[in-house]
C-alpha positions in Angstrom: 4.7 -2.3 -24.4 7.1 0.3 -23.5 9.9 -0.4 -20.8 9.3 1.8 -17.5 11.7 4.6 -16.5 12.8 4.3 -13.1 11.4 6.8 -10.8 11.5 7.9 -7.0 8.7 9.7 -4.9 8.9 10.8 -1.4 6.0 10.7 1.3 6.8 13.5 3.5 5.1 13.0 7.1 4.7 15.6 9.8 3.7 15.4 13.2 0.7 18.3 14.2 -1.2 18.8 17.0 -4.3 17.2 15.3 -2.4 14.3 14.1 -0.1 13.2 11.7 -0.1 14.6 8.1 1.4 14.2 4.6 2.5 16.6 2.0 0.8 16.3 -1.3 1.4 18.4 -4.2 -0.8 19.5 -7.1 1.1 18.7 -10.6 0.4 21.2 -13.4 -2.8 20.5 -15.4 -0.8 20.7 -18.7 1.9 17.8 -17.6 1.7 14.8 -20.0 1.6 12.3 -16.9 -1.3 12.6 -14.1 -1.0 16.5 -15.2 -3.7 18.4 -12.6 -3.7 15.5 -9.9 -2.3 15.8 -6.3 0.6 13.5 -5.8 3.7 12.8 -3.8 6.8 15.0 -4.9 9.0 12.8 -7.1 10.2 12.2 -10.7 12.1 10.1 -12.9 16.2 9.0 -12.3 18.4 11.4 -14.3 22.0 11.4 -15.0 22.9 13.3 -12.2 21.7 10.4 -10.1 24.3 8.1 -10.7 27.9 8.6 -9.8 29.4 5.7 -11.8 28.3 2.8 -14.1 27.1 -0.2 -12.7 26.4 1.6 -9.3 23.5 -0.3 -6.9 20.1 0.8 -8.0 19.0 1.7 -4.7 21.6 4.3 -4.3 20.5 5.8 -7.7 17.0 6.0 -6.6 17.7 7.4 -3.3 19.6 10.4 -4.8 16.8 10.8 -7.5 14.3 10.9 -4.6 16.5 13.6 -2.6 17.0 15.7 -5.8 13.5 15.7 -6.9 12.2 16.6 -3.4 14.6 19.6 -3.2 14.0 20.8 -6.8 9.9 20.6 -6.4 9.6 21.9 -2.7 12.9 23.0 -1.6 12.8 20.5 1.5 15.6 17.9 2.5 14.9 14.4 3.5 17.2 13.3 6.1 16.3 9.7 5.8 14.7 7.6 3.5 12.7 4.6 4.2 11.6 2.2 1.6 8.0 1.6 1.2 6.8 0.0 -2.0 7.7 -0.1 -5.5 4.7 0.0 -8.2 4.9 0.0 -12.1 2.6 2.0 -14.2 0.3 -0.5 -15.7 0.6 -1.1 -19.6 -2.4 1.3 -20.7 -0.1 4.2 -21.6 2.9 4.7 -23.8 5.1 6.5 -21.1 5.4 4.3 -18.0 7.4 4.6 -14.8 8.9 1.9 -12.2 8.4 3.8 -9.1 10.2 3.4 -5.5 8.0 5.2 -2.9 10.0 6.5 0.1 9.0 7.5 3.7 10.6 10.6 5.2 9.7 13.4 7.7 9.7 16.9 7.9 11.4 19.0 10.5 9.6 21.1 12.8 7.9 24.2 11.0 9.5 22.9 7.7 7.3 24.4 4.7 7.6 23.6 1.0 8.4 26.1 -1.7 7.2 25.7 -5.4 10.5 26.9 -7.3 9.7 25.3 -10.5 6.7 25.2 -12.8 5.5 21.6 -12.7 3.7 21.8 -9.3 1.0 24.7 -8.8 -0.3 23.8 -5.3 0.6 22.1 -2.1 -0.9 21.2 1.2 -0.6 19.1 4.5 -3.6 16.5 4.6 -4.7 13.7 7.0 -4.3 10.9 4.9 -8.1 9.8 5.7 -9.3 13.3 5.1 -7.7 13.4 1.8 -9.4 10.1 0.8 -12.7 11.4 1.8 -12.1 14.5 -0.2 -11.8 12.5 -3.3 -14.6 10.6 -2.5 -16.6 13.7 -2.6 -15.0 14.6 -5.9 -13.2 17.3 -4.2 -9.7 16.5 -5.0 -8.2 14.5 -8.2 -5.5 12.0 -6.7 -3.1 10.1 -8.7 -4.2 6.3 -8.4 -0.8 4.8 -6.7 -1.1 8.0 -4.3 -4.8 7.3 -3.4 -3.6 3.7 -2.5 -1.0 4.6 -0.4 -3.4 7.1 1.4 -5.4 4.6 1.9 -3.2 2.0 3.2 -1.7 4.7 5.3 -5.2 5.9 6.8 -6.0 2.2 7.5 -2.6 0.8 9.0 -0.9 4.0 10.1 2.8 5.1 9.4 4.3 2.3 11.3 2.6 -0.5 9.2 2.7 1.2 6.1 5.9 -0.2 4.4 5.2 -3.9 5.2 1.3 -3.6 4.4 2.1 -1.6 1.1 4.8 -3.7 -0.3 2.9 -6.8 0.5 0.1 -5.3 -1.6 2.0 -3.8 -4.3 3.9 -7.3 -5.0 0.5 -8.8 -5.2 -0.5 -6.1 -8.0 2.8 -7.1 -10.0 2.1 -10.9 -9.8 -1.5 -12.1 -9.7 -3.7 -8.8 -9.1 -4.6 -5.7 -10.7 -3.4 -2.3 -10.0 -5.7 0.1 -8.1 -6.3 2.2 -11.2 -8.9 4.4 -9.8 -9.2 7.8 -11.4 -12.8 8.4 -10.3 -14.7 7.5 -7.0 -16.5 4.2 -8.0 -14.5 3.4 -11.1 -11.7 0.9 -10.8 -10.0 0.4 -14.3 -8.3 -2.7 -15.0 -6.0 -2.5 -18.1 -5.8 -6.0 -19.4 -4.0 -7.3 -22.7 -6.2 -7.9 -25.7 -5.5 -8.5 -29.3 -6.3 -4.7 -30.1 -5.0 -2.2 -32.6 -1.6 -0.7 -32.1 -0.2 1.4 -30.6 -2.7 -0.1 -28.1 -1.8 -3.4 -26.1 -4.4 -3.3 -23.4 -8.2 -2.8 -23.2 -9.5 -1.1 -20.1 -12.3 -3.2 -18.1 -13.8 -0.9 -15.8 -15.8 -1.8 -12.5 -18.2 0.7 -11.7 -20.0 1.2 -8.5 -19.3 0.9 -4.4 -20.9 -1.7 -2.9 -23.5 -2.5 -6.2 -20.9 -3.5 -9.0 -21.1 -4.0 -12.9 -18.3 -4.9 -14.8 -17.8 -2.9 -18.2 -16.3 -4.7 -21.1 -14.7 -7.7 -19.5 -12.2 -7.6 -22.6 -9.3 -10.0 -22.4 -9.3 -13.3 -24.0 -6.3 -14.5 -22.5 -6.4 -16.9 -19.2 -3.8 -15.2 -17.3 -5.0 -11.8 -17.7 -8.6 -13.4 -17.0 -7.3 -14.8 -13.9 -6.1 -11.2 -12.6 -9.5 -9.7 -13.2 -11.1 -12.7 -11.3 -8.6 -12.0 -8.6 -9.9 -8.6 -8.0 -13.4 -9.3 -8.4 -12.9 -12.0 -5.6 -11.3 -9.6 -3.5 -14.4 -7.3 -4.0 -16.9 -10.1 -3.3 -15.0 -10.5 0.0 -15.1 -7.0 1.0 -19.0 -7.3 1.0 -19.6 -5.9 -2.5 -22.1 -7.5 -4.9 -21.8 -7.7 -8.6 -25.0 -7.5 -10.8 -24.3 -7.6 -14.4 -21.7 -7.1 -16.9 -22.3 -3.9 -19.4 -20.7 -3.9 -22.9 -19.8 -0.5 -24.7 -20.1 -2.6 -28.4 -19.5 -5.8 -30.2 -15.8 -5.6 -31.1 -13.4 -8.8 -30.4 -11.2 -6.4 -28.2 -14.0 -5.8 -25.5 -15.9 -9.0 -25.3 -13.1 -11.6 -25.0 -13.8 -12.5 -20.9 -17.7 -12.2 -21.5 -18.4 -15.8 -21.5 -15.6 -16.7 -18.7 -16.9 -13.7 -16.4 -20.7 -14.5 -17.0 -20.3 -18.3 -16.2 -18.0 -17.8 -13.6 -19.9 -15.0 -11.4 -23.6 -15.9 -12.8 -23.8 -12.4 -14.2 -26.2 -11.5 -17.0 -25.0 -9.6 -19.8 -26.5 -6.1 -20.9 -25.8 -4.3 -23.9 -27.4 -2.8 -26.8 -29.7 -5.3 -28.9 -27.8 -5.1 -31.9 -24.9 -6.6 -29.7 -26.3 -9.7 -28.9 -26.8 -10.5 -32.5 -22.9 -10.1 -32.7 -21.6 -11.9 -29.5 -21.9 -15.6 -29.4 -21.4 -17.7 -26.6 -22.7 -19.3 -23.6 -23.2 -16.4 -21.3 -26.4 -15.3 -19.6 -28.4 -12.8 -21.5 -29.9 -10.0 -19.6 -32.3 -7.3 -20.8 -31.1 -5.2 -23.9 -30.0 -1.4 -23.2 -31.2 1.5 -25.1 -30.6 5.3 -25.2 -31.9 6.9 -21.9 -31.6 4.0 -19.6 -30.5 4.0 -16.0 -28.5 1.4 -14.4 -28.7 1.9 -10.3 -25.6 1.9 -8.5 -27.1 2.4 -4.9 -25.2 4.8 -2.6 -22.0 6.7 -4.1 -18.8 6.1 -2.1 -19.6 9.6 -0.1 -23.1 8.3 0.6 -25.1 10.2 -2.1 -28.3 8.2 -2.7 -29.9 7.3 -6.4 -26.5 7.0 -7.7 -26.9 5.6 -11.4 -25.4 5.2 -14.8 -26.8 7.0 -17.8 -26.9 5.1 -21.0 -26.1 6.9 -24.1 -26.4 5.4 -27.5 -23.4 6.5 -29.4 -23.0 4.9 -33.0 -20.4 6.2 -35.6 -17.4 3.8 -34.7 -19.8 0.7 -34.0 -23.6 0.8 -34.8 -24.2 -0.8 -31.4 -21.9 1.6 -29.4 -23.1 2.7 -26.0 -21.3 5.1 -23.5 -22.0 5.3 -19.7 -22.3 8.3 -17.6 -21.7 8.6 -14.0 -24.7 10.7 -12.1 -22.7 11.8 -8.9 -19.4 12.7 -10.5 -20.0 12.8 -14.1 -17.2 10.4 -15.3 -18.0 8.9 -18.4 -17.0 5.3 -19.7 -16.7 6.0 -23.3 -15.5 2.9 -25.1 -14.1 3.3 -28.3 -15.5 6.7 -28.8 -12.3 8.4 -27.9 -8.6 7.1 -26.9 -5.7 8.9 -24.8 -3.1 7.1 -26.9 -4.3 7.3 -30.5 -7.1 8.4 -32.8 -10.3 6.2 -33.3 -10.4 3.9 -36.5 -13.5 4.6 -38.4 -13.9 1.6 -40.6 -16.8 1.6 -43.2 -19.2 0.3 -44.1 -20.2 0.1 -40.2 -17.9 2.9 -39.3 -19.7 6.0 -40.3 -17.9 9.4 -40.1 -20.7 11.7 -39.9 -22.8 9.6 -37.5 -19.4 9.3 -35.2 -19.0 13.3 -35.3 -22.5 13.7 -34.4 -21.9 11.4 -31.4 -19.0 13.1 -30.2 -20.7 16.4 -30.3 -23.7 14.8 -28.1 -21.2 13.9 -25.8 -19.5 17.4 -25.6 -22.9 18.6 -24.5 -23.2 16.5 -21.3 -21.7 17.6 -18.3 -18.5 15.3 -18.2 -15.6 15.3 -16.2 -13.3 12.6 -15.9 -13.7 10.5 -19.4 -12.3 6.8 -19.1 -11.6 5.4 -22.6 -11.2 1.7 -23.5 -7.6 2.5 -24.5 -5.3 4.7 -22.5 -5.2 6.5 -19.4 -8.4 8.4 -18.0 -8.5 11.9 -19.2 -9.4 14.8 -16.1 -10.9 16.8 -18.6 -13.5 15.2 -20.9 -14.7 18.2 -22.9 -11.2 19.1 -23.7 -10.5 15.5 -25.2 -13.4 15.5 -27.1 -12.9 19.2 -28.5 -9.1 17.6 -29.5 -10.8 14.8 -31.3 -13.4 17.1 -33.2 -10.5 19.3 -34.1 -8.4 16.5 -35.6 -11.0 15.2 -37.6 -11.7 18.8 -39.2 -7.9 18.9 -39.8 -8.1 15.6 -41.8 -11.1 16.7 -43.7 -9.1 19.9 -44.8 -6.1 17.6 -45.5 -8.2 15.2 -47.7 -9.7 17.9 -49.8 -6.5 19.8 -50.2 -4.9 16.6 -51.4 -8.2 15.6 -53.7 -7.6 16.8 -57.5 -10.1 16.7 -60.3 -8.8 13.6 -61.5 -9.3 10.5 -59.8 -6.6 9.1 -57.1 -6.9 6.0 -55.2 -7.0 5.9 -51.3 -3.9 4.2 -51.3 -2.2 6.9 -53.4 -3.8 9.6 -51.1 -2.7 8.1 -47.6 1.2 9.2 -47.6 -0.1 12.8 -48.9 -2.4 13.1 -45.9 -0.7 10.9 -42.9 2.7 12.1 -43.4 3.7 11.2 -40.0 2.2 8.0 -39.8 4.6 4.8 -40.0 4.0 3.2 -43.3 3.2 -0.1 -41.2 -0.1 1.6 -40.3 -1.2 3.0 -43.7 -3.8 0.0 -43.8 -5.7 1.4 -40.9 -5.2 5.1 -42.0 -6.5 4.1 -45.7 -10.0 2.8 -43.9 -10.4 6.2 -41.9 -9.5 8.0 -44.9 -12.1 6.0 -47.0 -14.5 7.0 -44.2 -13.6 10.8 -44.4 -14.3 10.4 -48.4 -17.4 8.9 -47.8 -18.9 12.0 -45.5 -17.3 14.2 -48.1 -19.2 12.5 -50.9 -22.6 12.7 -48.6 -22.0 16.4 -48.5 -21.4 16.8 -52.2 -17.9 18.0 -52.1 -16.2 15.0 -53.5 -17.1 11.8 -55.6 -16.1 8.5 -56.6 -15.3 7.9 -60.2 -13.3 5.2 -62.2 -9.7 5.1 -61.0 -10.3 6.3 -57.3 -11.8 9.6 -56.0 -12.1 12.9 -57.0 -13.2 16.8 -56.3 -16.8 17.5 -57.8 -17.1 20.4 -60.0 -18.5 22.4 -57.2 -15.3 22.2 -55.2 -12.0 23.4 -56.3 
């Protein structure tokens, strides 16, 4: 798990004739962290923010907040009232421990965008911004969405106390409100998964009618965090209907028994999943390609909201994805990731089938894509194309490394995976084997005594 970087962000409020508004800025789409999302001005601490070693952290953060606000918007903060501090959940290599401040803009003050990190700005009523997000009209960074909701509910006066109390709960016994799309709550919880990932995303789909997708963690403390969040949702009047599984792998099903027993929820998954996931969970009806799971009303009131079930084998024979009909959000399990590639491990992992499944997803109207490992991606098609291109590149590298003389998979790995740490070579060897099997199926290489070689028709 990476050590979070210190950062500061400023909520700039302004009184207008029709009420109080706050400044939101849209980050450039190409930015690595929350690119394309609306947020508050801010950034991470730099050397210029500290005047001497050992200086109090609050002074450093205040300088950071003022500097970032001026650099990004040209505005000057006269005073900074601490609101709360939140840390990026451990589902991404780049994490920030961000102190949020509240400040005000003088009469007639308007921002400018002198740099290249921001592409748009606007003054928004907090409730209006949240409702625009619920209609799918604005993409708002999750911590900003939380603060806008809190501001809309309690007002400026009570914002610091309310936000600070809730943020403390996130850090201790709860789950950060990571909502990248309306009706999709993402809970990254620790699991024994493959590095560099340390967590698997459990997704709670729905608004008033809820489904738990991939209750993954086997750790009791992490399960307690999930239970806490589910209890909060139940207390708010929502109803859980079932558990949904993308596939059977151990880092996706660690809490299946515990969640099913505690909340009396049936498990629904591909028929093959039931053959591989043991336990005393409540077994529901199996899911198949083309099934629809009703979600009731969407957050913006749209009726007949549902999840479409899509069978996507290749990584696992029983793999399913879940497509949201209103916002075109895809919960894709282990089909893609935003922190690493996907391991295709023969004999169950099959490269050609996996690529066919990716192309099928590419043909669907996907916007936000939620993987099992890493942050959500706001441009699902772009990520799918990136994965297809990566596999094409690996295929070319494999063909270039193969010779008429046989070579073992282990000897080929360092020639192809030149930027992969040696400690990961065993996983790279499994993926390379899947690639070589695909090339063999296409008649472009063959297995021989001593390893793999080009066929006489190639090279």
